[in-house]
C-alpha positions as CSV (number, residue, x, y, z in Angstrom):
1,M,147.8,109.8,106.5
2,R,146.6,110.9,103.2
3,G,146.6,108.5,100.3
4,K,148.8,109.2,97.4
5,I,148.4,107.6,94.0
6,G,151.7,109.4,93.2
7,I,153.5,107.4,95.7
8,I,152.2,104.3,94.7
9,A,152.8,104.6,91.0
10,A,156.9,105.1,92.1
11,S,156.8,102.1,93.9
12,V,154.6,99.7,91.7
13,A,158.0,98.9,89.8
14,M,159.0,97.4,93.5
15,A,156.0,95.3,93.7
16,S,155.4,94.4,90.1
17,A,155.3,90.5,90.2
18,A,152.4,91.5,92.9
19,L,150.3,94.2,91.5
20,A,150.8,93.0,87.9
21,F,148.2,90.3,88.9
22,A,148.5,87.3,86.2
23,V,145.8,84.5,86.7
24,P,148.2,81.2,87.3
25,S,147.4,78.6,84.5
26,H,146.3,75.9,86.9
27,A,143.5,78.2,88.3
28,G,141.0,77.5,86.1
29,L,141.5,74.1,86.8
30,F,141.8,74.0,90.6
31,G,139.9,76.7,91.6
32,L,141.1,80.2,92.5
33,P,144.3,80.4,94.6
34,K,144.0,81.2,98.6
35,F,144.5,84.9,99.5
36,K,147.9,85.9,100.3
37,I,150.2,88.9,100.7
38,E,153.4,89.9,99.0
39,Q,156.1,92.2,99.7
40,S,158.4,94.2,97.2
41,D,161.8,93.6,96.7
42,D,163.3,96.7,98.6
43,R,166.9,95.4,98.0
44,F,167.8,98.1,95.4
45,S,165.4,100.9,96.6
46,T,166.7,104.0,97.6
47,D,163.2,105.8,98.3
48,G,162.9,104.1,102.2
49,L,159.5,102.5,101.5
50,T,158.0,99.3,101.2
51,T,155.1,98.0,99.3
52,Y,152.6,95.2,100.9
53,S,149.8,94.2,98.4
54,G,147.3,91.3,98.6
55,L,146.3,88.8,96.1
56,Y,143.4,86.7,94.9
57,N,140.9,88.9,96.7
58,R,137.9,88.4,94.4
59,I,135.0,90.5,95.3
60,S,132.4,88.1,94.3
61,K,131.6,85.2,92.1
62,K,129.2,87.0,90.4
63,S,130.0,87.7,86.6
64,L,129.6,91.0,85.0
65,A,128.3,88.7,81.8
66,G,125.5,87.1,83.9
67,G,125.8,83.9,86.1
68,V,128.4,83.2,88.4
69,H,132.4,82.3,87.8
70,I,133.1,78.8,88.1
71,D,136.7,79.4,86.9
72,A,139.5,82.2,88.4
73,K,138.1,84.9,86.3
74,G,136.3,88.0,87.9
75,V,136.8,91.3,89.7
76,F,139.5,91.7,92.3
77,V,140.0,94.4,94.8
78,E,143.6,93.7,96.2
79,P,144.8,95.9,99.0
80,V,148.0,97.8,98.8
81,A,149.9,99.6,101.7
82,I,153.1,101.3,101.4
83,R,154.9,101.9,104.4
84,D,158.1,103.8,105.4
85,R,160.9,101.6,106.4
86,T,161.9,103.6,109.3
87,S,159.3,104.7,110.9
88,G,156.9,102.0,110.1
89,K,154.3,104.7,108.9
90,V,151.7,104.1,106.5
91,V,152.6,106.4,103.5
92,A,149.2,105.2,101.3
93,L,146.5,102.8,101.4
94,S,145.0,102.0,97.9
95,F,143.1,99.4,96.1
96,F,144.5,97.7,93.1
97,I,141.2,96.9,91.6
98,H,141.6,94.6,88.3
99,N,138.7,92.4,86.1
100,E,139.8,89.3,84.6
101,A,138.0,88.5,81.6
102,S,138.5,86.8,78.3
103,F,137.3,87.5,74.5
104,D,136.1,85.0,72.1
105,T,135.8,85.7,68.7
106,A,132.8,83.4,68.2
107,Y,130.5,85.3,70.7
108,G,131.2,88.7,69.5
109,A,132.3,92.0,71.8
110,P,133.3,91.0,75.3
111,L,131.0,91.9,78.2
112,T,133.7,94.5,80.0
113,F,133.9,97.5,82.1
114,G,135.8,99.5,79.7
115,N,138.1,102.2,81.3
116,L,137.6,101.7,85.2
117,Q,136.4,104.9,86.7
118,R,134.5,104.7,90.3
119,I,134.4,102.2,93.4
120,T,131.7,103.1,95.7
121,F,130.9,101.3,99.1
122,I,127.7,101.1,101.0
123,T,128.6,100.4,104.6
124,G,125.4,100.2,106.3
125,E,125.9,103.4,108.2
126,G,127.0,106.9,107.0
127,A,127.5,108.1,103.6
128,P,128.6,106.0,101.0
129,I,132.3,105.6,100.3
130,A,133.1,106.7,96.5
131,L,136.6,106.3,95.3
132,D,138.0,107.4,92.1
133,I,140.1,104.9,90.0
134,A,143.1,106.3,88.5
135,Q,146.0,104.6,86.2
136,G,143.2,102.5,84.3
137,K,144.3,100.4,81.8
138,T,143.4,97.5,79.8
139,R,145.6,94.9,78.9
140,W,144.7,92.3,76.0
141,D,146.8,89.2,76.2
142,D,147.9,87.7,73.0
143,V,145.6,84.5,71.6
144,S,145.7,81.9,74.1
145,S,143.6,79.3,72.2
146,Y,142.3,78.1,69.1
147,N,138.9,76.2,68.5
148,S,139.3,74.6,65.3
149,V,135.6,73.0,65.5
150,T,134.3,76.4,65.6
151,R,137.4,78.2,64.2
152,S,137.5,81.0,67.0
153,A,140.1,82.5,69.0
154,S,139.9,83.5,72.7
155,R,142.3,86.1,74.6
156,D,142.6,87.2,78.2
157,I,141.6,90.7,79.0
158,T,142.8,92.8,82.2
159,E,141.3,96.1,83.1
160,S,143.0,97.5,86.1
161,G,143.2,100.7,88.1
162,F,144.3,102.3,91.7
163,A,141.7,103.5,94.1
164,D,143.4,105.8,96.8
165,L,141.8,105.8,100.2
166,T,142.4,106.6,103.8
167,Q,142.6,104.4,106.8
168,D,139.4,105.7,108.2
169,Q,137.5,104.4,105.1
170,Y,139.4,101.3,105.1
171,A,138.3,100.6,108.7
172,R,134.6,101.6,107.4
173,I,134.6,99.1,104.9
174,I,136.1,96.0,107.1
175,H,133.7,97.0,109.7
176,A,130.7,97.5,107.3
177,T,127.2,96.1,108.9
178,A,125.7,95.3,105.2
179,L,128.1,95.8,102.5
180,A,127.4,96.6,98.9
181,V,129.7,97.7,96.4
182,K,129.3,99.4,92.8
183,I,131.8,99.5,90.4
184,D,131.5,102.1,87.1
185,G,133.4,101.8,83.9
186,D,133.0,103.8,80.9
187,K,131.2,101.0,79.2
188,R,128.9,99.4,81.9
189,S,128.7,99.2,86.0
190,M,128.1,96.1,88.2
191,V,126.3,96.3,91.5
192,Y,127.5,93.6,94.4
193,E,124.8,93.2,96.7
194,T,125.6,92.1,100.2
195,R,124.4,88.5,99.3
196,D,126.8,88.4,96.3
197,I,129.9,89.1,98.0
198,S,132.3,86.7,98.8
199,K,132.7,85.5,102.4
200,S,136.2,85.7,102.5
201,F,136.2,89.6,100.9
202,I,135.9,91.3,104.0
203,P,138.2,88.4,106.1
204,N,140.8,89.2,103.9
205,L,141.1,92.7,103.9
206,T,140.5,92.8,107.5
207,E,143.7,90.4,107.7
208,F,145.8,92.7,105.6
209,Y,144.9,95.8,107.3
210,G,145.7,94.1,110.9
211,K,149.3,93.4,109.8
212,F,149.9,96.2,107.3
213,G,147.2,99.3,107.1
214,G,146.9,100.3,110.8
């Protein structure tokens, strides 16, 4: 099985509700929603493929701006699998990587990755797994709030892209003995050491792989 970004791109439309991640309005008040898996609506599909995608798999509470997230923002690495409906064979595996950030005019330019370029995993054994991030884009939402006291406005920002990988690479990541992750953008990078990575991150990836990736 080889990952195929082109196939993933063609299937994104079928799973747009899952892949075009939007943090629910209540998430900031009640914390990050529990990890879940979405399946594409294939009723009108003619390509014979089904897309499965994870949601809410945040890599860490560590913030790009320093400190920790107490909201539902941050960097997410969502597993995506595309399977042939007839044979059940995995056609492609990918990570949908997205950084959910915000910009407030009172604080100047936002701290963001810019165009996402690469994600690298150190697993504790073997060479690092370096995956190029393709189809990168940045979306600025409309003004979401206005502070009449500071006369400042805030907007949400989403930076996203896909990193294609093989089943062997995926298996190495979920069985890592000491996982560390680096994400590179064209503006800045972030390293997540083993101590930074959320306790649910690998279990979520493992759950997904057991159901749809293997």
